[in-house]
N, CA, C and O atoms as a CHARMM CRD file, in Angstrom:
* protein
*
  108
    1    1 MET  N     -2.50200  14.57300  13.56000 PROA 1      0.00000
    2    1 MET  CA    -2.56700  13.59400  12.42900 PROA 1      0.00000
    3    1 MET  C     -1.54100  12.45600  12.66600 PROA 1      0.00000
    4    1 MET  O     -0.41500  12.69100  13.10200 PROA 1      0.00000
    5    2 THR  N     -1.96500  11.25800  12.37000 PROA 2      0.00000
    6    2 THR  CA    -1.05500  10.11400  12.55500 PROA 2      0.00000
    7    2 THR  C     -0.29200   9.93300  11.24600 PROA 2      0.00000
    8    2 THR  O     -0.57700  10.55300  10.22100 PROA 2      0.00000
    9    3 ASN  N      0.68800   9.05100  11.34500 PROA 3      0.00000
   10    3 ASN  CA     1.52300   8.77300  10.15400 PROA 3      0.00000
   11    3 ASN  C      0.72000   8.12500   9.04700 PROA 3      0.00000
   12    3 ASN  O      0.98600   8.35600   7.86800 PROA 3      0.00000
   13    4 ALA  N     -0.28300   7.29400   9.42400 PROA 4      0.00000
   14    4 ALA  CA    -1.10600   6.68800   8.45600 PROA 4      0.00000
   15    4 ALA  C     -1.93400   7.71300   7.70200 PROA 4      0.00000
   16    4 ALA  O     -2.08800   7.60900   6.48500 PROA 4      0.00000
   17    5 GLN  N     -2.45600   8.67800   8.39100 PROA 5      0.00000
   18    5 GLN  CA    -3.25700   9.74000   7.69500 PROA 5      0.00000
   19    5 GLN  C     -2.32600  10.56900   6.83500 PROA 5      0.00000
   20    5 GLN  O     -2.74300  10.97000   5.74800 PROA 5      0.00000
   21    6 LEU  N     -1.10400  10.85500   7.23500 PROA 6      0.00000
   22    6 LEU  CA    -0.20700  11.60000   6.39300 PROA 6      0.00000
   23    6 LEU  C      0.08200  10.82300   5.12100 PROA 6      0.00000
   24    6 LEU  O      0.06500  11.37100   4.02000 PROA 6      0.00000
   25    7 THR  N      0.35100   9.51600   5.29700 PROA 7      0.00000
   26    7 THR  CA     0.64500   8.69300   4.10600 PROA 7      0.00000
   27    7 THR  C     -0.51600   8.66700   3.13200 PROA 7      0.00000
   28    7 THR  O     -0.30200   8.69400   1.92100 PROA 7      0.00000
   29    8 LEU  N     -1.81000   8.61300   3.66300 PROA 8      0.00000
   30    8 LEU  CA    -2.91400   8.60000   2.82300 PROA 8      0.00000
   31    8 LEU  C     -2.97600   9.89600   2.02500 PROA 8      0.00000
   32    8 LEU  O     -3.28500   9.89000   0.83300 PROA 8      0.00000
   33    9 ILE  N     -2.67600  11.01100   2.69800 PROA 9      0.00000
   34    9 ILE  CA    -2.64500  12.31200   2.00800 PROA 9      0.00000
   35    9 ILE  C     -1.59000  12.34000   0.93800 PROA 9      0.00000
   36    9 ILE  O     -1.83100  12.88400  -0.14100 PROA 9      0.00000
   37   10 GLN  N     -0.46600  11.79500   1.18300 PROA 10     0.00000
   38   10 GLN  CA     0.67600  11.75400   0.17900 PROA 10     0.00000
   39   10 GLN  C      0.20700  10.95300  -1.02900 PROA 10     0.00000
   40   10 GLN  O      0.37700  11.40800  -2.16000 PROA 10     0.00000
   41   11 ILE  N     -0.37200   9.78900  -0.82800 PROA 11     0.00000
   42   11 ILE  CA    -0.82100   8.94300  -1.83800 PROA 11     0.00000
   43   11 ILE  C     -1.91200   9.67900  -2.66700 PROA 11     0.00000
   44   11 ILE  O     -1.96600   9.54700  -3.88900 PROA 11     0.00000
   45   12 ASP  N     -2.76600  10.44600  -1.98000 PROA 12     0.00000
   46   12 ASP  CA    -3.81800  11.22100  -2.59900 PROA 12     0.00000
   47   12 ASP  C     -3.20900  12.28500  -3.47300 PROA 12     0.00000
   48   12 ASP  O     -3.70400  12.55900  -4.56600 PROA 12     0.00000
   49   13 ASN  N     -2.12600  12.89500  -2.99400 PROA 13     0.00000
   50   13 ASN  CA    -1.52900  14.03900  -3.70800 PROA 13     0.00000
   51   13 ASN  C     -0.78400  13.64400  -4.96400 PROA 13     0.00000
   52   13 ASN  O     -0.99400  14.22500  -6.02800 PROA 13     0.00000
   53   14 TYR  N      0.10800  12.63400  -4.83900 PROA 14     0.00000
   54   14 TYR  CA     0.85100  12.22700  -6.00400 PROA 14     0.00000
   55   14 TYR  C      1.18600  10.80800  -6.04100 PROA 14     0.00000
   56   14 TYR  O      2.35900  10.43700  -6.09600 PROA 14     0.00000
   57   15 GLY  N      0.12100   9.93600  -6.01200 PROA 15     0.00000
   58   15 GLY  CA     0.24700   8.57100  -6.14600 PROA 15     0.00000
   59   15 GLY  C      1.26900   7.94900  -5.23400 PROA 15     0.00000
   60   15 GLY  O      1.43500   8.42400  -4.11000 PROA 15     0.00000
   61   16 PRO  N      1.99100   6.87100  -5.66800 PROA 16     0.00000
   62   16 PRO  CA     2.96700   6.18600  -4.85100 PROA 16     0.00000
   63   16 PRO  C      4.11600   7.13900  -4.42500 PROA 16     0.00000
   64   16 PRO  O      4.98700   7.47100  -5.22800 PROA 16     0.00000
   65   17 TRP  N      4.09500   7.55900  -3.16700 PROA 17     0.00000
   66   17 TRP  CA     5.11800   8.47900  -2.68000 PROA 17     0.00000
   67   17 TRP  C      6.48100   7.90800  -2.61100 PROA 17     0.00000
   68   17 TRP  O      7.45700   8.63400  -2.42100 PROA 17     0.00000
   69   18 THR  N      6.58000   6.54700  -2.76800 PROA 18     0.00000
   70   18 THR  CA     7.84600   5.88500  -2.66700 PROA 18     0.00000
   71   18 THR  C      8.71600   6.09200  -3.90400 PROA 18     0.00000
   72   18 THR  O      9.92900   5.88500  -3.87600 PROA 18     0.00000
   73   19 VAL  N      8.05400   6.51300  -5.00700 PROA 19     0.00000
   74   19 VAL  CA     8.79400   6.66500  -6.27100 PROA 19     0.00000
   75   19 VAL  C      8.82900   8.18100  -6.68700 PROA 19     0.00000
   76   19 VAL  O      9.20600   8.50000  -7.81400 PROA 19     0.00000
   77   20 THR  N      8.44900   9.05900  -5.80700 PROA 20     0.00000
   78   20 THR  CA     8.43700  10.49300  -6.16200 PROA 20     0.00000
   79   20 THR  C      9.82600  11.05700  -6.01100 PROA 20     0.00000
   80   20 THR  O     10.60200  10.59900  -5.17200 PROA 20     0.00000
   81   21 PRO  N     10.14400  12.04100  -6.81300 PROA 21     0.00000
   82   21 PRO  CA    11.49600  12.67900  -6.78500 PROA 21     0.00000
   83   21 PRO  C     11.77000  13.23700  -5.43000 PROA 21     0.00000
   84   21 PRO  O     12.93500  13.30400  -5.03900 PROA 21     0.00000
   85   22 LYS  N     10.77000  13.64500  -4.67900 PROA 22     0.00000
   86   22 LYS  CA    10.95700  14.23900  -3.33800 PROA 22     0.00000
   87   22 LYS  C     10.11100  13.54200  -2.31600 PROA 22     0.00000
   88   22 LYS  O      9.12100  14.11800  -1.86500 PROA 22     0.00000
   89   23 PRO  N     10.44600  12.32300  -1.91800 PROA 23     0.00000
   90   23 PRO  CA     9.67700  11.57600  -0.97100 PROA 23     0.00000
   91   23 PRO  C      9.66600  12.25300   0.44600 PROA 23     0.00000
   92   23 PRO  O     10.63400  12.87800   0.87900 PROA 23     0.00000
   93   24 ARG  N      8.53100  12.08300   1.11000 PROA 24     0.00000
   94   24 ARG  CA     8.43400  12.66800   2.44700 PROA 24     0.00000
   95   24 ARG  C      9.13600  11.83600   3.52200 PROA 24     0.00000
   96   24 ARG  O      9.76500  10.81900   3.23000 PROA 24     0.00000
   97   25 ARG  N      9.01400  12.29000   4.76500 PROA 25     0.00000
   98   25 ARG  CA     9.69700  11.60300   5.83400 PROA 25     0.00000
   99   25 ARG  C      8.86400  10.42300   6.35100 PROA 25     0.00000
  100   25 ARG  O      8.60100  10.31000   7.54800 PROA 25     0.00000
  101   26 GLU  N      8.45700   9.55000   5.42400 PROA 26     0.00000
  102   26 GLU  CA     7.61200   8.39100   5.83600 PROA 26     0.00000
  103   26 GLU  C      8.43300   7.10200   5.74200 PROA 26     0.00000
  104   26 GLU  O      7.92200   6.02700   6.05600 PROA 26     0.00000
  105   27 VAL  N      9.59700   7.18500   5.35000 PROA 27     0.00000
  106   27 VAL  CA    10.46800   5.97600   5.14500 PROA 27     0.00000
  107   27 VAL  C     10.91000   5.42800   6.56700 PROA 27     0.00000
  108   27 VAL  O     11.63300   4.43500   6.64900 PROA 27     0.00000
């Protein structure tokens, strides 16, 4: 899986991952 695919999954799971209490390693 590429970073883009992982980001899409994150957005799918809980909207904007940039404002989540526990952001993933996408920064």
